[in-house]
BALUM-405282 format. One line per field, with one value per residue (C-alpha): residue in three letters; x, z, y; residue number from 0. Coordinates in pm, 1 decimal. Each point is the difference from the previous one (the first is absolute). Layout:
BALUM-405282
r = [ALA;...]
px = [X;...]
pz = [Z;...]
py = [Y;...]
k = [NUM;...]
This chain:
BALUM-405282
r = [MET;SER;TYR;ILE;ILE;HIS;ILE;ILE;GLY;MET;LEU;ASP;LYS;ALA;GLY;ALA;GLU;ARG;ASN;PRO;HIS;ASN;LYS;MET;LEU;LEU;ASP;GLN;SER;VAL;ARG;GLU;VAL;LEU;GLY;MET;GLN;ARG;ALA;ASP;TRP;GLN;GLU;VAL;TRP;ALA;LYS;VAL;LYS;ALA;MET;MET;GLN;SER;PRO;ASP;ARG;GLU;LYS;TRP;ASN;LEU;PHE;GLU;GLY;GLN;VAL;LYS;ARG;VAL;LEU;ILE;LYS;LYS;LEU;ILE;THR;GLY]
px = [8632.1;240.9;176.7;-299.8;116.2;292.8;-228.8;-304.8;41.6;-135.9;-341.3;31.0;99.5;-307.2;-220.7;-89.9;-49.7;254.6;-210.2;44.2;-218.1;191.3;335.0;-116.6;-93.2;337.5;166.6;-213.2;87.2;371.8;-13.0;-203.7;242.0;297.5;-172.6;58.9;-356.3;96.3;336.4;42.4;41.1;379.1;51.1;-221.0;177.2;343.5;-105.9;-160.8;295.6;242.9;-194.1;-22.9;377.9;83.3;162.2;-237.5;-275.1;-187.5;-56.6;-136.5;-223.3;-136.3;-71.0;-165.5;-220.0;-104.9;-81.4;-201.7;-209.2;-76.4;-72.0;-244.6;-178.9;-30.4;-127.5;-265.1;-119.9;11.0]
pz = [11712.9;-17.8;-301.7;-222.5;-64.3;-201.5;-227.6;-14.6;-379.5;-19.5;86.4;-293.0;-235.6;114.8;-65.4;371.2;202.5;271.3;312.5;332.0;-104.6;-325.7;179.6;235.6;-306.8;-150.2;319.0;1.9;-362.4;56.4;297.1;-196.9;-292.1;239.1;219.4;300.8;126.2;367.1;-16.3;145.3;-241.0;56.3;-130.6;-295.8;-78.2;21.6;-265.2;-224.8;38.9;-95.0;-319.3;-77.5;33.5;-188.0;-341.9;-114.4;-137.7;-142.4;349.6;116.7;-309.6;61.8;366.6;-91.4;-256.1;253.1;259.7;-257.6;-95.5;365.6;79.0;-289.3;102.4;358.2;-134.9;-211.5;264.6;281.5]
py = [6256.2;292.8;-149.6;70.1;355.7;-152.5;-205.8;224.1;20.0;-353.4;143.1;235.5;-281.7;-195.2;307.7;25.5;311.3;81.7;-37.0;-190.4;-290.6;-56.8;33.8;-277.9;-212.1;67.5;-118.0;-311.5;-65.2;36.7;-232.9;-256.6;-3.3;-33.7;-258.2;218.9;65.6;-20.1;174.6;347.1;285.5;30.6;-358.0;66.7;324.0;-166.9;-253.5;266.1;234.7;-274.8;-64.9;373.1;39.0;-316.1;41.7;-276.4;227.4;-299.7;-131.3;334.6;31.8;-351.8;81.8;330.8;-176.2;-268.0;265.8;197.5;-307.2;-87.0;365.6;35.8;-314.8;135.6;334.6;-170.6;-244.4;246.1]
k = [0;1;2;3;4;5;6;7;8;9;10;11;12;13;14;15;16;17;18;19;20;21;22;23;24;25;26;27;28;29;30;31;32;33;34;35;36;37;38;39;40;41;42;43;44;45;46;47;48;49;50;51;52;53;54;55;56;57;58;59;60;61;62;63;64;65;66;67;68;69;70;71;72;73;74;75;76;77]
């Protein structure tokens, strides 16, 4: 889960506090959107990093929006 430091701003955009529980929910949300629930964090980070560095900002914005929606749902439902 070490990659979370690089995308911690997604918690802010979702209006969530930066705490260990919410970081775990962010990780789960990213994995769910990517369909990588069982992958180790290095594999997840490689995929996220590639999207972050891609010149296709629309793809990143879409991903970020999807993660935000899943994260908010997780925050609401516990």
